[in-house]
C-alpha positions as semicolon CSV with decimal commas, in nm:
position;residue;x (nm);y (nm);z (nm)
1;M;8,737;8,982;9,667
2;S;8,390;8,892;9,669
3;E;8,142;9,023;9,895
4;K;8,140;8,770;10,187
5;Q;8,533;8,772;10,215
6;H;8,495;9,149;10,203
7;S;8,245;9,123;10,535
8;L;8,405;8,867;10,705
9;I;8,777;9,040;10,683
10;I;8,564;9,338;10,838
11;R;8,395;9,153;11,118
12;I;8,756;9,009;11,189
13;L;8,902;9,351;11,225
14;Q;8,619;9,470;11,457
15;T;8,704;9,182;11,676
16;V;9,053;9,201;11,694
17;L;9,037;9,570;11,703
18;F;8,787;9,597;11,976
19;T;8,819;9,345;12,185
20;R;9,113;9,422;12,459
21;R;9,309;9,154;12,619
22;P;9,642;9,040;12,698
23;G;9,864;9,009;12,416
24;S;9,635;9,220;12,201
25;S;9,935;9,398;12,002
26;L;9,990;9,025;11,877
27;S;9,628;9,014;11,743
28;V;9,652;9,379;11,582
29;L;9,958;9,287;11,393
30;F;9,807;8,942;11,279
31;T;9,473;9,200;11,175
32;F;9,678;9,404;10,969
33;C;9,868;9,104;10,807
34;I;9,504;8,981;10,708
35;F;9,399;9,311;10,592
36;G;9,727;9,321;10,389
37;A;9,701;9,009;10,242
38;S;9,313;9,083;10,115
39;L;9,423;9,449;9,963
40;Y;9,691;9,247;9,749
41;G;9,483;8,943;9,660
42;C;9,206;9,182;9,538
43;G;9,422;9,349;9,338
44;Y;9,490;9,680;9,464
45;H;9,792;9,858;9,376
46;C;9,931;10,181;9,321
47;A;9,880;10,256;8,960
48;E;10,179;10,475;8,840
49;R;10,280;10,300;8,522
50;V;10,627;10,401;8,469
51;E;10,737;10,084;8,311
52;S;10,525;10,179;7,995
53;L;10,757;10,483;7,898
54;P;11,041;10,427;7,626
55;S;11,358;10,343;7,821
56;W;11,540;10,611;7,646
57;I;11,311;10,848;7,856
58;K;11,453;10,961;8,162
59;T;11,446;11,281;8,200
60;V;11,221;11,598;8,125
61;Y;11,155;11,957;8,114
62;V;10,825;12,128;8,182
63;E;10,845;12,471;7,980
64;P;10,683;12,741;8,041
65;W;10,346;12,765;7,939
66;S;10,214;12,998;7,682
67;N;9,911;13,171;7,724
68;R;9,634;13,317;7,532
69;S;9,386;13,347;7,784
70;N;9,309;13,669;7,980
71;E;9,387;13,461;8,305
72;L;9,746;13,614;8,341
73;L;9,861;13,370;8,604
74;L;9,703;13,057;8,499
75;G;10,027;12,963;8,269
76;V;10,266;13,008;8,607
77;W;10,057;12,807;8,804
78;I;10,006;12,488;8,572
79;T;10,419;12,512;8,503
80;E;10,463;12,484;8,897
81;E;10,190;12,209;8,950
82;L;10,335;11,980;8,672
83;R;10,718;12,048;8,786
84;H;10,542;11,953;9,137
85;E;10,454;11,582;8,975
86;F;10,723;11,533;8,827
87;L;10,957;11,597;9,139
88;R;10,679;11,396;9,323
89;G;10,649;11,088;9,080
90;R;10,917;10,804;9,015
91;G;10,900;10,812;8,658
92;L;11,098;11,091;8,503
93;K;11,355;11,286;8,678
94;L;11,305;11,669;8,629
95;V;11,580;11,826;8,479
96;S;11,735;12,168;8,308
97;R;11,623;12,188;7,963
98;D;11,982;12,098;7,818
99;E;11,979;11,820;7,983
100;A;11,663;11,649;7,925
101;D;11,543;11,374;7,706
102;V;11,211;11,516;7,641
103;I;11,090;11,848;7,672
104;L;10,660;11,920;7,826
105;K;10,555;12,233;7,619
106;G;10,187;12,345;7,675
107;E;9,978;12,633;7,610
108;I;9,648;12,744;7,787
109;V;9,435;12,782;7,430
110;S;9,113;12,948;7,603
111;T;8,938;13,044;7,990
112;I;8,580;13,135;7,962
113;T;8,400;13,239;8,282
114;G;7,990;13,265;8,298
115;G;7,725;13,210;8,559
116;V;7,603;12,883;8,719
117;S;7,301;12,994;8,990
118;Y;7,168;13,365;9,011
119;I;6,991;13,521;9,301
120;R;6,836;13,767;9,011
121;Y;6,883;13,716;8,623
122;D;7,175;13,999;8,620
123;R;7,305;13,874;8,955
124;A;7,498;13,524;8,994
125;V;7,606;13,377;9,318
126;E;7,822;13,143;9,178
127;R;8,038;13,129;8,868
128;R;8,225;12,887;8,643
129;I;8,559;12,935;8,486
130;A;8,676;12,670;8,177
131;A;8,979;12,620;8,037
132;E;9,080;12,469;7,757
133;Y;9,498;12,311;7,689
134;S;9,725;12,159;7,432
135;V;10,027;11,973;7,518
136;Q;10,323;11,830;7,345
137;L;10,616;11,600;7,453
138;I;10,905;11,686;7,216
139;Y;11,255;11,489;7,191
140;R;11,505;11,748;7,262
141;E;11,766;11,642;7,038
142;S;11,554;11,640;6,705
143;G;11,248;11,893;6,781
144;Q;11,027;11,577;6,697
145;V;10,713;11,528;6,850
146;I;10,644;11,217;7,024
147;W;10,287;11,289;7,215
148;Q;10,052;11,527;7,216
149;T;9,658;11,650;7,296
150;S;9,469;11,922;7,227
151;N;9,136;11,790;7,384
152;I;9,228;11,850;7,740
153;A;8,942;12,096;7,934
154;R;8,833;12,105;8,264
155;E;8,604;12,320;8,486
156;E;8,568;12,474;8,823
157;E;8,294;12,637;9,023
158;F;8,375;12,945;9,246
159;L;8,160;13,156;9,490
160;V;8,083;13,518;9,413
161;G;8,245;13,721;9,680
162;K;8,079;14,014;9,835
163;D;8,308;14,269;9,652
164;I;8,523;14,233;9,322
165;M;8,869;14,143;9,517
166;Q;8,695;13,890;9,691
167;T;8,566;13,738;9,376
168;E;8,857;13,772;9,204
169;A;9,040;13,584;9,509
170;L;8,819;13,302;9,497
171;K;8,826;13,277;9,120
172;D;9,198;13,241;9,165
173;D;9,162;12,965;9,393
174;A;8,915;12,789;9,151
175;L;9,210;12,842;8,917
176;Q;9,468;12,714;9,134
177;K;9,255;12,363;9,166
178;L;9,236;12,339;8,787
179;S;9,591;12,375;8,787
180;R;9,664;12,141;9,042
181;D;9,375;11,897;8,872
182;V;9,550;11,967;8,479
183;A;9,875;11,888;8,575
184;E;9,791;11,504;8,736
185;I;9,605;11,431;8,423
186;I;9,883;11,542;8,191
187;Y;10,126;11,367;8,431
188;H;9,952;11,026;8,421
189;R;9,824;11,076;8,065
190;I;10,231;11,113;7,992
191;T;10,361;10,835;8,245
192;G;10,104;10,571;8,081
193;V;10,053;10,710;7,701
194;F;10,341;10,441;7,559
């Protein structure tokens, strides 16, 4: 959509929505039809690419992740977030291991925590946690790896609290956000990889 078309649509929306008169319900409906048509015309659409999966992959089991880091709950959080992504998405049905066409297996390779900003050279006020992951999608019947990657790395900043308990809680919040981000990345890579 050109800049000129975009500004015209905005002006029409403003005129119709902010001018009250009898029969304005019809005007609002007309405006939303124009707006919807313009979104369709500019190529806007939901980008879940489930049609790119082979037809024989219909179900998935998300195996609990192994964890080589010292962040004990990170594997649990990523597993749960991945299961949530598959339950929410339309591409693959989440099932038990025995019913699955493919098994999603992952590992937390490492986590590193470091300072980002400091009050003094020895007192951080903000820290960063970085994590590295590897993932495999395995055909259940043969055990053959049909997709894998070991280049997923994410990081998240968090504030240092007033005491160690508050700092750990803030770090856990950052790790949970990392888990959500990684689950979304993996889901989209799998549903768009083939």
